[in-house]
TORPA-4810 file (N, C-alpha, C, O; in nm, 3 decimals):
<nodes>
NODE_1_-1.700_-1.204_1.238_-1.620_-1.294_1.353_-1.492_-1.381_1.283_-1.381_-1.331_1.265_M
NODE_2_-1.525_-1.509_1.250_-1.404_-1.607_1.168_-1.303_-1.520_1.114_-1.204_-1.530_1.186_E
NODE_3_-1.286_-1.445_1.027_-1.208_-1.298_0.913_-1.149_-1.280_1.052_-1.042_-1.336_1.075_N
NODE_4_-1.200_-1.217_1.133_-1.170_-1.072_1.256_-1.027_-1.235_1.324_-0.905_-1.223_1.323_A
NODE_5_-1.076_-1.313_1.353_-0.971_-1.422_1.392_-0.842_-1.440_1.342_-0.732_-1.419_1.393_L
NODE_6_-0.884_-1.491_1.210_-0.826_-1.491_1.112_-0.664_-1.445_1.117_-0.547_-1.481_1.129_S
NODE_7_-0.769_-1.322_1.097_-0.633_-1.225_1.081_-0.575_-1.187_1.210_-0.458_-1.221_1.230_L
NODE_8_-0.641_-1.117_1.307_-0.588_-1.126_1.414_-0.489_-1.229_1.427_-0.378_-1.176_1.413_T
NODE_9_-0.479_-1.359_1.448_-0.404_-1.459_1.432_-0.232_-1.469_1.336_-0.118_-1.511_1.355_L
NODE_10_-0.318_-1.396_1.225_-0.160_-1.382_1.121_-0.139_-1.237_1.237_-0.177_-1.288_1.342_I
NODE_11_-0.116_-1.146_1.258_-0.104_-1.082_1.314_-0.018_-1.074_1.440_0.063_-0.992_1.483_L
NODE_12_-0.068_-1.193_1.485_0.019_-1.275_1.627_0.138_-1.356_1.555_0.240_-1.369_1.623_V
NODE_13_0.137_-1.415_1.422_0.282_-1.483_1.360_0.379_-1.371_1.351_0.497_-1.376_1.383_F
NODE_14_0.285_-1.226_1.282_0.406_-1.129_1.268_0.441_-1.042_1.305_0.515_-0.960_1.250_L
NODE_15_0.392_-1.040_1.414_0.446_-0.973_1.568_0.560_-1.039_1.594_0.668_-0.980_1.600_E
NODE_16_0.547_-1.162_1.613_0.656_-1.272_1.659_0.782_-1.246_1.603_0.886_-1.212_1.657_L
NODE_17_0.747_-1.277_1.443_0.859_-1.239_1.398_0.958_-1.158_1.407_1.076_-1.192_1.398_F
NODE_18_0.907_-1.021_1.430_0.911_-0.897_1.436_1.022_-0.915_1.574_1.141_-0.884_1.586_E
NODE_19_0.914_-0.986_1.677_1.025_-0.978_1.801_1.124_-1.094_1.777_1.200_-1.094_1.874_V
NODE_20_1.153_-1.177_1.706_1.254_-1.277_1.658_1.342_-1.164_1.585_1.426_-1.140_1.672_M
NODE_21_1.360_-1.113_1.518_1.462_-1.066_1.453_1.559_-0.950_1.582_1.674_-0.950_1.625_I
NODE_22_1.385_-0.827_1.615_1.473_-0.730_1.686_1.509_-0.750_1.842_1.522_-0.664_1.929_Q
NODE_23_1.525_-0.945_1.851_1.539_-0.876_2.041_1.706_-0.913_2.057_1.783_-0.996_2.008_R
NODE_24_1.714_-0.801_2.153_1.838_-0.821_2.193_1.848_-0.778_2.377_1.744_-0.775_2.442_A
NODE_25_1.993_-0.746_2.447_1.980_-0.764_2.568_1.916_-0.589_2.617_1.831_-0.561_2.701_D
NODE_26_1.975_-0.522_2.552_1.956_-0.373_2.570_1.931_-0.309_2.404_1.953_-0.349_2.289_T
NODE_27_1.883_-0.212_2.458_1.848_-0.066_2.350_1.982_-0.089_2.233_1.975_-0.118_2.114_L
NODE_28_2.046_-0.075_2.278_2.168_-0.049_2.169_2.206_-0.174_2.111_2.282_-0.163_2.016_Y
NODE_29_2.159_-0.342_2.157_2.143_-0.421_2.034_2.038_-0.419_1.993_2.037_-0.470_1.881_G
NODE_30_1.935_-0.384_2.027_1.825_-0.386_1.899_1.826_-0.298_1.840_1.741_-0.297_1.751_V
NODE_31_1.914_-0.179_1.850_1.905_-0.035_1.715_1.992_-0.094_1.658_1.982_-0.054_1.542_I
NODE_32_2.116_-0.204_1.665_2.256_-0.204_1.615_2.191_-0.349_1.517_2.248_-0.402_1.421_E
NODE_33_2.094_-0.378_1.562_2.039_-0.546_1.503_1.954_-0.475_1.391_1.978_-0.511_1.276_R
NODE_34_1.873_-0.395_1.405_1.803_-0.322_1.312_1.925_-0.260_1.170_1.908_-0.284_1.050_L
NODE_35_2.038_-0.184_1.228_2.080_-0.074_1.143_2.160_-0.215_1.076_2.171_-0.185_0.957_Y
NODE_36_2.194_-0.290_1.086_2.210_-0.429_1.008_2.116_-0.425_0.829_2.160_-0.418_0.714_V
NODE_37_2.005_-0.433_0.874_1.927_-0.405_0.784_1.909_-0.283_0.670_1.892_-0.289_0.548_W
NODE_38_1.919_-0.185_0.749_1.908_-0.042_0.748_2.036_-0.016_0.661_2.049_0.027_0.546_Y
NODE_39_2.125_-0.057_0.757_2.246_-0.043_0.583_2.296_-0.145_0.490_2.408_-0.115_0.448_R
NODE_40_2.237_-0.283_0.431_2.169_-0.268_0.336_2.077_-0.224_0.210_2.103_-0.208_0.091_K
NODE_41_1.943_-0.210_0.294_1.867_-0.079_0.195_1.741_-0.061_0.294_1.695_-0.150_0.367_S
NODE_42_1.696_0.062_0.283_1.633_0.061_0.417_1.435_0.061_0.356_1.324_0.087_0.403_I
NODE_43_1.505_0.009_0.209_1.355_-0.120_0.191_1.340_-0.251_0.280_1.238_-0.302_0.325_F
NODE_44_1.468_-0.289_0.292_1.517_-0.438_0.401_1.446_-0.393_0.452_1.330_-0.423_0.423_L
NODE_45_1.484_-0.249_0.607_1.446_-0.228_0.694_1.296_-0.210_0.735_1.243_-0.293_0.809_F
NODE_46_1.250_-0.135_0.700_1.110_-0.192_0.656_1.037_-0.332_0.647_0.937_-0.372_0.706_F
NODE_47_1.117_-0.392_0.555_0.987_-0.537_0.500_1.049_-0.621_0.692_1.000_-0.726_0.734_L
NODE_48_1.132_-0.559_0.753_1.177_-0.703_0.921_1.037_-0.606_0.934_0.939_-0.680_0.929_V
NODE_49_1.009_-0.503_0.945_0.846_-0.421_1.023_0.693_-0.539_0.938_0.588_-0.478_0.960_H
NODE_50_0.669_-0.646_0.875_0.552_-0.696_0.828_0.451_-0.652_0.908_0.398_-0.553_0.857_P
NODE_51_0.381_-0.699_1.056_0.312_-0.620_1.112_0.236_-0.473_1.044_0.115_-0.479_1.021_G
NODE_52_0.303_-0.354_1.016_0.302_-0.256_0.982_0.176_-0.270_0.807_0.067_-0.223_0.776_F
NODE_53_0.243_-0.329_0.763_0.252_-0.372_0.596_0.146_-0.423_0.608_0.059_-0.409_0.522_Y
NODE_54_0.122_-0.521_0.759_-0.030_-0.645_0.722_-0.162_-0.525_0.790_-0.281_-0.552_0.777_F
NODE_55_-0.130_-0.439_0.838_-0.226_-0.372_0.943_-0.273_-0.239_0.789_-0.366_-0.158_0.800_V
NODE_56_-0.214_-0.246_0.705_-0.241_-0.163_0.651_-0.339_-0.203_0.555_-0.451_-0.152_0.550_L
NODE_57_-0.292_-0.307_0.466_-0.370_-0.403_0.391_-0.503_-0.417_0.452_-0.606_-0.373_0.401_F
NODE_58_-0.494_-0.503_0.602_-0.632_-0.507_0.615_-0.719_-0.412_0.610_-0.840_-0.435_0.605_V
NODE_59_-0.661_-0.276_0.613_-0.761_-0.167_0.660_-0.827_-0.182_0.496_-0.947_-0.193_0.472_V
NODE_60_-0.711_-0.178_0.390_-0.753_-0.173_0.239_-0.857_-0.290_0.204_-0.942_-0.266_0.119_I
NODE_61_-0.853_-0.409_0.264_-0.925_-0.480_0.189_-1.060_-0.516_0.313_-1.138_-0.609_0.292_A
NODE_62_-1.068_-0.455_0.401_-1.169_-0.472_0.466_-1.209_-0.322_0.514_-1.222_-0.281_0.629_T
NODE_63_-1.221_-0.263_0.412_-1.227_-0.153_0.452_-1.301_-0.092_0.580_-1.416_-0.051_0.594_D
NODE_64_-1.162_-0.104_0.694_-1.235_-0.043_0.793_-1.110_0.013_0.827_-0.995_-0.030_0.818_I
NODE_65_-1.180_0.166_0.889_-1.094_0.206_0.973_-1.120_0.335_1.061_-1.122_0.458_1.065_L
NODE_66_-1.139_0.199_1.139_-1.135_0.312_1.282_-1.104_0.328_1.400_-1.068_0.223_1.454_N
NODE_67_-1.103_0.420_1.468_-1.018_0.425_1.647_-0.922_0.347_1.631_-0.824_0.395_1.575_A
NODE_68_-0.916_0.218_1.668_-0.879_0.093_1.636_-0.757_0.117_1.632_-0.657_0.116_1.704_Y
NODE_69_-0.823_0.161_1.429_-0.748_0.111_1.339_-0.636_0.199_1.343_-0.522_0.154_1.340_M
NODE_70_-0.655_0.291_1.348_-0.609_0.481_1.403_-0.494_0.448_1.473_-0.374_0.451_1.445_I
NODE_71_-0.556_0.418_1.564_-0.424_0.392_1.700_-0.317_0.293_1.646_-0.194_0.285_1.637_I
NODE_72_-0.415_0.231_1.617_-0.215_0.042_1.575_-0.109_0.084_1.478_0.011_0.059_1.468_I
NODE_73_-0.245_0.201_1.368_-0.129_0.331_1.233_-0.031_0.362_1.359_0.070_0.303_1.399_I
NODE_74_-0.086_0.454_1.396_-0.045_0.574_1.452_0.094_0.540_1.566_0.177_0.631_1.581_A
NODE_75_0.113_0.406_1.644_0.200_0.348_1.673_0.256_0.262_1.627_0.301_0.197_1.722_M
NODE_76_0.294_0.202_1.504_0.327_0.129_1.424_0.444_0.278_1.397_0.557_0.306_1.436_K
NODE_77_0.336_0.349_1.306_0.439_0.408_1.263_0.549_0.479_1.341_0.668_0.462_1.315_V
NODE_78_0.486_0.596_1.483_0.567_0.622_1.531_0.720_0.535_1.608_0.822_0.590_1.652_F
NODE_79_0.696_0.428_1.605_0.760_0.327_1.630_0.863_0.246_1.505_0.960_0.172_1.520_D
NODE_80_0.792_0.298_1.374_0.959_0.311_1.262_1.009_0.387_1.270_1.131_0.378_1.259_L
NODE_81_0.948_0.509_1.294_1.081_0.663_1.230_1.147_0.637_1.416_1.265_0.620_1.449_F
NODE_82_1.048_0.642_1.489_1.177_0.642_1.633_1.279_0.561_1.592_1.393_0.593_1.624_Y
NODE_83_1.261_0.469_1.533_1.390_0.334_1.505_1.453_0.382_1.445_1.569_0.353_1.471_K
NODE_84_1.432_0.516_1.294_1.505_0.520_1.188_1.576_0.657_1.266_1.697_0.666_1.247_I
NODE_85_1.510_0.772_1.357_1.653_0.794_1.424_1.717_0.815_1.505_1.811_0.895_1.515_E
NODE_86_1.654_0.711_1.610_1.794_0.624_1.663_1.887_0.584_1.546_1.992_0.646_1.561_L
NODE_87_1.889_0.546_1.494_1.983_0.432_1.383_2.063_0.587_1.341_2.184_0.606_1.356_I
NODE_88_1.975_0.679_1.292_2.093_0.758_1.224_2.140_0.809_1.351_2.244_0.749_1.379_K
NODE_89_2.105_0.910_1.456_2.168_0.944_1.601_2.271_0.854_1.559_2.377_0.896_1.513_T
NODE_90_2.243_0.723_1.574_2.415_0.612_1.662_2.469_0.598_1.545_2.592_0.598_1.550_L
NODE_91_2.431_0.588_1.457_2.559_0.517_1.364_2.509_0.614_1.184_2.549_0.562_1.080_F
NODE_92_2.445_0.713_1.178_2.494_0.758_1.151_2.550_0.949_1.170_2.648_0.978_1.101_I
NODE_93_2.509_1.032_1.232_2.547_1.134_1.276_2.695_1.061_1.402_2.810_1.105_1.404_K
NODE_94_2.658_0.984_1.460_2.709_0.968_1.533_2.770_1.051_1.664_2.874_1.053_1.731_Q
NODE_95_2.617_1.130_1.656_2.602_1.236_1.799_2.559_1.216_1.897_2.515_1.314_1.959_N
NODE_96_2.552_1.094_1.954_2.520_1.106_2.110_2.496_1.193_2.252_2.582_1.216_2.337_I
NODE_97_2.360_1.234_2.254_2.361_1.297_2.418_2.388_1.172_2.462_2.357_1.057_2.430_P
NODE_98_2.483_1.248_2.578_2.467_1.103_2.750_2.352_1.095_2.793_2.302_1.015_2.872_S
NODE_99_2.324_1.151_2.758_2.120_1.042_2.868_2.084_0.974_2.744_2.029_0.870_2.780_D
NODE_100_2.087_0.979_2.595_2.071_0.900_2.591_2.113_0.788_2.545_2.048_0.694_2.500_L
NODE_101_2.325_0.817_2.570_2.374_0.695_2.560_2.334_0.609_2.675_2.290_0.495_2.663_A
NODE_102_2.358_0.693_2.824_2.339_0.603_2.960_2.196_0.504_2.958_2.174_0.417_3.042_A
NODE_103_2.094_0.544_2.826_1.967_0.497_2.810_2.015_0.353_2.717_1.961_0.244_2.737_M
NODE_104_2.097_0.368_2.639_2.101_0.213_2.523_2.200_0.176_2.594_2.292_0.160_2.515_L
NODE_105_2.238_0.152_2.709_2.281_0.055_2.815_2.192_-0.018_2.888_2.250_-0.116_2.936_K
NODE_106_2.054_-0.013_2.922_1.967_-0.046_2.986_1.976_-0.177_2.967_2.040_-0.200_2.864_W
NODE_107_1.940_-0.275_3.021_1.876_-0.364_3.049_1.744_-0.399_2.964_1.648_-0.354_3.027_K
NODE_108_1.716_-0.443_2.883_1.595_-0.463_2.822_1.487_-0.600_2.916_1.459_-0.666_2.816_V
NODE_109_1.448_-0.642_2.981_1.366_-0.741_3.003_1.290_-0.823_2.884_1.214_-0.767_2.805_P
NODE_110_1.325_-0.986_2.880_1.265_-1.036_2.780_1.094_-1.034_2.721_1.036_-1.055_2.614_S
NODE_111_1.060_-0.996_2.854_0.899_-0.982_2.821_0.875_-0.837_2.759_0.757_-0.830_2.726_W
NODE_112_0.949_-0.710_2.730_0.937_-0.571_2.673_0.865_-0.629_2.513_0.767_-0.581_2.455_F
NODE_113_0.946_-0.741_2.473_0.908_-0.749_2.292_0.858_-0.807_2.293_0.896_-0.888_2.208_F
NODE_114_0.730_-0.857_2.362_0.612_-0.959_2.348_0.491_-0.822_2.384_0.374_-0.841_2.418_L
NODE_115_0.551_-0.698_2.368_0.436_-0.588_2.416_0.344_-0.567_2.256_0.224_-0.548_2.232_T
NODE_116_0.484_-0.585_2.154_0.322_-0.555_2.041_0.233_-0.670_2.043_0.117_-0.652_2.004_G
NODE_117_0.266_-0.773_2.079_0.236_-0.889_2.067_0.083_-0.918_2.136_0.004_-1.005_2.099_V
NODE_118_0.063_-0.821_2.249_0.012_-0.779_2.365_-0.092_-0.715_2.354_-0.203_-0.741_2.399_V
NODE_119_-0.053_-0.617_2.287_-0.053_-0.537_2.230_-0.187_-0.474_2.089_-0.298_-0.427_2.112_L
NODE_120_-0.125_-0.496_1.959_-0.150_-0.545_1.791_-0.310_-0.577_1.794_-0.408_-0.502_1.790_Y
NODE_121_-0.295_-0.756_1.807_-0.325_-0.804_1.777_-0.486_-0.791_1.864_-0.589_-0.771_1.800_P
NODE_122_-0.486_-0.802_1.986_-0.599_-0.740_2.018_-0.696_-0.608_1.983_-0.817_-0.626_1.990_P
NODE_123_-0.649_-0.485_1.949_-0.692_-0.363_1.915_-0.749_-0.414_1.800_-0.867_-0.402_1.767_L
NODE_124_-0.629_-0.493_1.719_-0.729_-0.520_1.578_-0.835_-0.605_1.569_-0.913_-0.614_1.474_L
NODE_125_-0.836_-0.667_1.672_-0.959_-0.783_1.648_-1.115_-0.670_1.726_-1.231_-0.705_1.702_Y
NODE_126_-1.095_-0.590_1.782_-1.165_-0.527_1.813_-1.178_-0.394_1.753_-1.238_-0.294_1.792_Y
NODE_127_-1.103_-0.419_1.640_-1.126_-0.315_1.531_-1.228_-0.350_1.393_-1.298_-0.276_1.324_A
NODE_128_-1.202_-0.491_1.388_-1.291_-0.607_1.295_-1.404_-0.608_1.348_-1.489_-0.594_1.260_L
NODE_129_-1.457_-0.619_1.469_-1.599_-0.679_1.522_-1.675_-0.578_1.516_-1.793_-0.588_1.550_L
</nodes>
């Protein structure tokens, strides 16, 4: 139980780090901030998502791969590749559909960035119990 709590707290701090790096007023701003890392190196882009690697570490270290862990990993993988596809569409191909262009201008509420902090740590805690 103590181990589960400490691993969960580490994930909370890693998720807050991701929030700090990705925070912007619009979805376009978020993708633009991530593109800075992507442009330098795809490896740097992946490194600014430490929560994903930490969850993989926890799976290997604890030898626990239950439904909660699979949900966390699947959501994080989807999140990473969705961001990569948006970066490719916006900055590399520069072929932006009109509906996507409208969506990119939407204001993102500040609480939205905390959804990872609220979602992933409890799932990890339940996975480790």
